[in-house]
N, C-alpha and C positions, 0 to 999 in steps of 0.2 A: 643684420637686416631682419626686421620683424615679418612674420607671415601676414598675408593680406587679410586673414580672418580677423585679426585684431582691429583693423580699420573698419571692417563691416560691423563688428560688435559695438565699437565706439559710436559709429553713425547711428546704429539702431538704438543705442542707449540715449543719445541726445534726442533723437526723434521721439522716443517714448516719453522722456521727461518733459519735453516741450508740449506734446499733445495731451498728456495726462493732467498737466497743470493749466492748460488753456481752457477757458470757459466754453462749455458746450452750448450752442444755440439750439433751443428747443422750438419745435413748431407745435402750436396749440390748435386743436380743432374745437376747443370749447367756444361756443358761440350761442347766440340767441336761438332758442328752439322755436318750432312752429307754435307751441303752446304759449311761449313768451311774447309773440308778436303783438297780440292785443293788449299787452301790458306795458308796451313802450309807445310813447307818443313823441313823434318828431315834429317840431313846429318851426316856422320861419316868421320873423317879425322885422319888417322894415323899420329903421330908426327914424325915418322921415316920411312925410306924406309925399313930398316932391323932391327929386334930386336934380341937380344941375349936371348936364352932360359932361362937363370937363372936371368934375370932382369925384371923389370916392363914393361908391354906392355901397354903404355898409349895411349888411343884413345880420340880424341876430339869429343864430341857430340854437335850438334847445332840444335836448333829449330828456324826457321825463319818464321815470319808472313809476307807474301807477299801481303796481302790484304790492303785495305784502311781503315780498321776498327780494333778496338781492338778485340782480341780473348782471351777467358779465357779457360784454360785447367788444368787438374790435373797433378801434377808432379810425381805421384806414378808410380812405375814400370818402371822407366827410370833413366838414370844417374844423373838427376837433384836432386835426393835424396841424392847423395853424397856417396852412397855405394850400394853394391849388396844386395837387399832384395827380388829380384825375378829374374827369368830367362827371361831377355828381349833382349838377343842377340841370333842370330842363327849363329853359327860358324861351318863351314864345312871344313874338311881337303882335301888334294889333291885326296884322294881315294873316296871322296863323303860321308864320315862318319861324322855325326853331333857330335860335342863334347858335353858331358854331363855337365850340370850346377852343380857346386859344392859349390855355395854360400848359404847364409841363405834363408829360406823360412818362411814367417809368415802368419798366418790367421789374417786379420785385419778387423776392423769395417769399415763402409762406410767412404769415404773421408770427411774431415771437411773443413771449409772455408780456413784455413791456408795452406792447401795442394794445393790450386789453384793459378795459376800464370796468371796474365793478361799481355799479350804481345801486345804492341802498334803496330800501323800500320808500316810496314816496319822495325820492330825491330827483333833482334836476341838475343837469350840467349844461352851461351855456358856452357859446363861442361866437365871435363876430368875425366876419370876413368881407373883404371888398370885392364885389362882383367884377369890377373893372380889371382885376388881376388875373381873371380866368376867362373872361368873355369880353369881346369888343362890342360895347354898346355905343354905337356911333350915331344913332338917329333918335330924336326926341319922340316921345309917345308913351303909351301904356304897355307894360310887359307883365306877363304872367310868369311866376317863378315857383318852382317846385323842387324839393330835394328828392333824389332818386337813390333809394337803398340799393345795395348790390349783393352779390353772392359772397363777398368777403366779409363785410360788416354785418350783413343780415338785418340791417335796420329797415323798418318800414318806410315807404314814401311819405312825404309830408303832404298836407293839404296845400293846394296852390294859394299864393298870395299875389296881389297886384302891386306894382310900383309904377310911378309916373316919372318920366325923365323929360326935362325941358332944356 
C-alpha cells in the first residue's frame, strides 16, 4: 500500500501541468485617454430617410481617429460587438420620452486584449446595427438617436441624428 503523500504529489503535478499550460486571460486597462477624446469621432448615419415600423431600422455606426497617432479602444458596449449586449443608444421620441432598452444585458469580466481595437491615424471603422433588436419602436414618428460612450469603452458620445418611422 502506497503512502497518501504520493496521491497528493500526483494531484499537485497534474494541477500544475494543467494550469501552467492553460492560457492566461489578461485584463487590460489600456484605453482612450482624456487627451485622445477629441481625436475620436463617433457618428451615426441612418441608411434611409424613412423607415417602416415593421422592418429593420439599420443604423451605420462609425468611429474615426482624426489624430496623427494610433489609438487603442475597447469595442465593448458599442455596435462593433455586432449585437446588443448593453444599452448604448439614447432614443427619444417626439414627446421627449426616452425609449427603454429591451436587448440583452450581461455582467462581464473586465475586457481582455481581444476586445481592444487599434485604429490607425486617420482611419475609420464602421458597423451596422438594427435598432429593433435592442429597442421596441412601436409607434410611428420622429426619433432622436445618439450613441452613449461609457466607462468601459471610453468612447465619446455621438451627435444626435433624427430618424422617421412610419
